[in-house]
C-alpha positions in Angstrom: -12.8 -8.4 0.5 -14.1 -4.8 1.1 -11.3 -2.6 2.4 -12.4 0.7 4.0 -10.4 3.8 4.3 -11.2 7.0 6.2 -10.5 9.8 3.8 -10.8 10.0 0.0 -7.8 12.1 -1.2 -4.9 11.1 -3.4 -3.4 8.6 -1.0 -6.6 6.6 -1.0 -6.8 7.1 -4.8 -3.4 5.7 -5.4 -4.2 2.7 -3.2 -7.5 2.3 -5.2 -5.5 2.1 -8.4 -3.5 -0.8 -6.9 -6.6 -2.6 -5.5 -8.3 -2.3 -8.9 -5.9 -4.9 -10.2 -7.4 -7.5 -7.7 -10.8 -8.9 -7.0 -11.1 -6.8 -3.8 -12.8 -3.4 -3.5 -11.6 -0.1 -1.8 -14.4 2.0 -0.3 -13.7 5.5 1.1 -15.5 7.6 3.6 -15.2 11.2 2.5 -17.6 14.2 2.9 -16.9 15.8 -0.5 -18.8 14.7 -3.6 -16.5 13.2 -6.3 -13.5 13.1 -4.0 -10.2 12.3 -5.7 -10.2 8.6 -4.7 -13.7 8.1 -6.2 -12.3 9.3 -9.5 -9.3 7.1 -9.2 -11.1 3.8 -8.8 -12.6 3.7 -5.3 -16.2 3.5 -4.2 -17.3 6.4 -2.1 -19.6 6.7 0.9 -20.4 10.3 1.8 -19.6 11.0 5.4 -17.1 12.5 7.8 -13.9 10.7 9.0 -14.3 12.5 12.3 -18.0 11.7 13.0 -18.3 8.6 15.2 -21.8 8.0 13.8 -20.5 8.1 10.2 -17.5 5.9 11.0 -19.8 3.3 12.8 -22.1 3.1 9.8 -19.2 2.8 7.4 -17.4 0.1 9.5 -20.4 -2.2 9.0 -19.9 -2.1 5.2 -16.2 -3.2 5.2 -14.1 -6.1 6.3 -11.0 -4.1 7.4 -10.6 -0.4 8.1 -7.6 1.9 7.7 -6.9 5.6 7.5 -5.7 8.0 4.8 -4.6 10.7 7.3 -3.9 10.7 11.0 -6.3 13.5 11.8 -9.3 11.3 12.4 -11.5 10.3 15.3 -9.2 7.9 17.2 -11.6 7.7 20.2 -14.3 6.2 17.9 -11.8 3.8 16.4 -10.6 2.6 19.9 -14.3 1.8 20.7 -14.8 0.0 17.5 -11.7 -2.1 17.9 -12.9 -3.2 21.3 -16.1 -4.3 19.6 -14.2 -6.5 17.2 -13.7 -4.3 14.2 -10.4 -5.0 12.3 -8.5 -1.7 12.2 -5.0 -1.2 10.7 -2.9 0.4 12.2 -4.2 -0.2 15.7 -6.2 2.8 17.0 -3.8 3.2 20.0 -0.9 3.6 17.6 -3.0 6.2 15.6 -3.7 8.1 18.8 0.0 8.3 19.7 1.0 9.4 16.2 -1.9 11.9 15.9 -0.5 13.9 18.8 3.0 14.8 17.8 4.1 15.5 21.4 3.0 12.0 22.4 4.8 10.6 19.4 8.0 12.5 20.3 7.7 11.3 24.0 7.3 7.7 22.8 10.7 7.9 21.0 12.3 9.6 24.0 11.1 6.9 26.4 12.2 4.1 24.0 15.7 5.6 23.7 15.3 6.3 20.0 17.3 9.4 19.0 15.1 12.4 18.3 15.7 16.2 18.7 15.2 17.6 22.2 11.7 19.0 23.0 9.8 20.9 25.6 6.3 21.3 26.8 4.9 21.9 30.3 3.8 18.2 30.7 6.3 16.2 28.7 9.9 17.1 27.9 13.4 16.0 27.3 14.8 19.3 28.7 13.8 21.3 31.7 13.1 24.7 30.1 12.4 26.3 26.8 15.7 28.2 26.8 17.6 25.0 26.9 16.6 24.3 23.3 18.5 27.4 22.1 17.6 29.8 19.3 16.1 29.4 16.8 13.7 26.7 17.8 10.6 25.1 16.2 7.1 25.4 17.5 4.6 22.7 16.3 0.9 22.1 16.7 0.4 18.9 18.6 -2.4 17.9 16.2 -3.7 18.8 12.8 -0.5 19.9 11.1 0.5 18.7 7.6 2.3 20.0 4.5 3.9 22.9 6.4 0.8 23.8 8.4 1.2 23.9 12.1 5.0 24.5 12.1 6.8 27.8 12.9 10.5 28.7 13.2 10.9 30.9 16.3 13.9 33.1 15.7 14.6 34.6 19.1 13.1 35.5 22.5 11.2 38.5 21.1 9.2 36.3 18.7 5.5 35.7 19.4 4.5 32.3 20.6 0.8 32.6 20.1 0.6 32.4 16.3 -0.4 28.7 16.3 -3.6 27.4 17.8 -3.1 25.6 21.1 -1.9 23.1 22.1 1.6 23.3 20.8 5.1 22.2 21.9 8.7 23.2 21.1 11.6 21.3 19.8 15.2 22.1 18.9 16.0 23.4 15.5 18.5 21.2 13.6 20.7 23.4 11.5 21.9 22.4 8.1 20.3 19.0 8.4 19.8 16.6 5.5 16.2 15.4 5.5 15.6 11.7 4.8 12.6 9.4 4.8 12.2 5.6 5.0 9.0 3.7 4.3 8.4 0.8 6.7 5.9 -2.0 6.4 5.1 -4.3 9.4 2.5 -7.0 9.6 0.7 -8.7 12.5 3.2 -11.6 12.4 6.0 -9.1 13.1 7.5 -9.4 9.6 9.1 -6.1 8.6 10.5 -4.5 5.5 11.8 -1.2 4.4 12.5 0.5 1.1 15.8 2.3 0.5 15.9 5.8 2.2 15.1 8.8 0.1 16.5 12.3 0.3 13.9 15.1 0.6 14.2 18.6 -0.7 11.6 21.1 0.7 10.2 24.4 -0.4 11.5 26.3 2.6 8.9 29.1 2.5 6.0 26.6 2.5 7.8 23.7 4.3 6.3 21.3 1.8 8.1 18.5 -0.1 9.3 19.7 -3.4 11.6 16.9 -4.8 12.6 13.4 -3.7 15.8 11.6 -4.7 16.4 7.9 -4.7 18.9 6.6 -3.9 20.6 9.3 -1.8 24.4 9.8 -2.3 25.3 8.7 1.2 27.4 6.0 2.8 26.1 2.5 3.1 26.5 2.8 6.9 24.2 5.8 7.1 21.6 4.2 4.8 21.6 1.0 6.8 21.3 3.0 10.1 18.4 5.0 8.7 16.5 1.9 7.9 17.2 0.3 11.3 16.3 3.4 13.4 13.1 3.7 11.3 12.1 0.1 12.1 12.8 0.8 15.8 10.6 3.9 15.7 7.7 1.9 14.2 8.1 -0.9 16.8 8.1 1.7 19.6 4.7 2.9 18.4 3.4 -0.6 18.3 2.9 -0.1 14.6 1.2 -2.6 12.3 0.7 -1.3 8.7 2.6 1.1 6.4 4.5 4.0 7.9 6.5 7.0 6.5 9.4 7.8 8.8 11.1 11.2 8.4 14.6 11.7 9.8 17.3 14.4 10.1 20.9 13.7 9.3 22.9 16.2 11.3 26.2 17.8 10.3 28.1 15.4 12.6 26.2 12.5 10.9 23.8 11.6 13.6 20.4 10.4 12.7 17.3 11.8 14.5 13.7 10.7 14.1 11.6 13.7 13.1 8.1 12.4 12.6 6.2 9.2 11.7 3.1 9.0 9.5 0.8 5.9 9.9 0.0 5.5 6.2 1.3 5.8 2.7 3.5 8.9 2.4 4.6 11.4 -0.2 8.2 10.2 0.2 7.2 6.7 -1.1 5.3 7.7 -4.3 8.4 6.9 -6.4 8.1 3.2 -5.4 5.3 2.8 -7.9 7.8 2.9 -10.7 11.2 2.3 -9.1 10.7 -0.7 -6.7 9.7 -4.4 -7.0 6.8 -3.6 -4.8 5.1 -0.1 -4.4 4.2 1.3 -1.0 0.5 0.9 -2.0 0.8 -2.8 -3.0 2.6 -3.4 0.3 -0.1 -1.5 2.2 -2.7 -3.8 0.5 -0.6 -6.8 1.5 -0.8 -5.9 5.2 -4.5 -5.0 5.0 -5.2 -8.3 3.3 -3.0 -10.3 5.7 -0.8 -11.4 2.8 3.0 -11.9 3.1 5.1 -8.9 2.6 6.6 -8.6 -0.9 10.2 -7.7 -1.8 11.0 -4.0 -1.9 14.3 -4.0 -3.9 14.9 -0.8 -5.9 15.0 -1.5 -9.6 16.3 1.9 -10.8 17.1 5.4 -9.6 14.3 7.9 -9.4 13.5 11.6 -8.9 10.0 12.5 -7.9 8.6 16.0 -7.7 5.2 17.3 -6.6 3.0 19.2 -8.9 2.0 22.1 -6.6 -0.5 24.8 -7.4 1.2 27.9 -8.8 1.1 30.9 -6.4 -1.1 33.8 -7.4 -3.9 31.7 -8.9 -7.0 29.9 -7.6 -10.0 28.2 -9.0 -10.8 25.6 -11.5 -7.7 23.5 -12.2 -5.6 24.4 -15.3 -2.8 22.0 -16.3 -0.3 23.2 -18.9 2.6 21.4 -20.6 1.4 17.8 -20.6 1.5 17.5 -24.4 5.2 18.6 -24.3 6.2 15.7 -22.0 4.4 12.9 -23.9 7.5 12.3 -26.1 9.8 11.5 -23.1 10.4 7.9 -21.9 10.8 7.0 -18.2 8.5 9.9 -17.1 5.4 8.9 -15.2 2.6 11.4 -14.5 0.1 11.0 -11.6 -2.7 13.6 -11.5 -4.9 13.6 -8.4 -8.2 14.6 -10.1 -8.7 17.7 -8.0 -11.1 20.1 -9.6 -10.0 23.2 -7.5 -6.4 24.4 -7.4 -5.0 26.8 -4.9 -1.4 28.0 -4.2 0.9 25.1 -3.2 -1.9 22.5 -3.1 -0.7 19.1 -4.1 -2.3 18.4 -7.5 -0.2 15.5 -8.6 3.4 14.2 -8.9 5.8 13.1 -11.6 8.4 10.4 -11.2 11.4 10.3 -13.5 13.5 7.1 -13.6 17.0 6.4 -14.9 19.9 4.0 -14.7 21.6 6.5 -12.4 20.5 9.3 -10.2 22.3 11.9 -12.3 20.5 10.8 -15.4 17.1 10.9 -13.7 17.9 14.4 -12.2 18.8 15.9 -15.5 15.6 14.7 -17.2 13.5 15.7 -14.2 14.8 19.3 -14.3 13.8 19.4 -18.0 10.4 18.0 -17.3 9.7 20.3 -14.4 10.4 23.3 -16.7 7.7 22.2 -19.1 4.7 21.5 -16.9 2.6 23.6 -14.4 -0.7 23.4 -12.6 -2.7 26.5 -11.4 -6.1 27.8 -10.8 -7.9 29.6 -13.6 -8.3 32.9 -11.7 -5.5 35.3 -10.7 -5.6 36.4 -7.1 
C-alpha cells in the first residue's frame, strides 16, 4: 500500500521509519527539497500541502491520505473525500481541529470540561471581563510550538499583537500539564497510552521535557484517559490524536487542545511502550487491528532545541560523549538549518523507575547541544 502524508517534517519522518519495516511505502508531499522525512525513509513529492492542485495530483498516487500538521487545506480534502478518496482523520474532523475556537466550542457543546473562553461569535461566558486577569489570547489557526499564544496580563495590555482572527480563554494558574495519546479506528475500537507530564519552556511556550509515568493518583490518570477519549469522540476522530490537558490545583481535569496526528508528547512510546504511537498510526491507516499500548518502562524525553543566539548550518555537539550510556535513544530530525528553539531532535532515556530515568536524563542533557554555526 502507498500511504500519503501532507507534510514532510519529523513526524512524517518518524512514521516513515516505522513503515520501512513493512512492505508498504510512505510518500510525503512537501515543498522543500530533501525534507526531513525524505532523509528518514519516505519518498517525497515536491508540492504544497495547502495547494488544492498539488493535493489532487498527490492523492492520485496514494491509497490513503493523512496529515502531518493540521494547518493544511481542509476545504480541498473535504472535496476529495466526497469524491471517494480515503482520508484519515476525516476532513471534517481536521477542519474542526484546525480552528481552535471551533475545537473549543465542540468540547463545550459536548459537555467536556475545558477552560472558559470568549469570542464575539462563540463563547462560554458573556464578556471578556468574565475570564478574569490574566487571560490567554490565541490565534484561531496557524499556531504551534508557542506561536499564536499570548498571556494578557491586565486591561491595559494590547490585544492586537496576534494576527486576526483570535479568541480568548481563561488562564489556568499553577496547572500541571498532561497529555494523552489516543488511537481510534473506523470500527470504533479505542486505545490510549498512559498519560505523560509535560514541562514547558515558559518563555517560548514549547515542550522541553516529558515524564512517563507521572507521579499522580490512579484515579487522576484513569480520568485523564477517559476524558481524552471523550474529546476525540466529540470531534468524530478516527486516527491518532494528541490530547493536551490541564490538571488544576483543585484536581479538575480540563481539555486544552487536541492535535489530529502524532504528537511530541508521544515520542517516548518508541522505546517505552509495547506499541509506539507511529506503529499505531500505521495500524489505523492500514485498517489493521489496534495493538497493545502497555508501558514497558519509565521514560524521560527531552527535545533538542536550537540554542538561542545562533543560526545557520546545524552543528551538533556532545554526541560522542553519550555513546557510552545505555538506555539512551537519540533521534535527530535531519534538519540542515538550525535557528533558536527550533526542534532539531529528541532524546528518550528509559529506566526501571522514573527517578532513575530522570537522573540519567539530566546528565545526558548537560552533554549535548544543537545550534546554528553562526552567532546572531
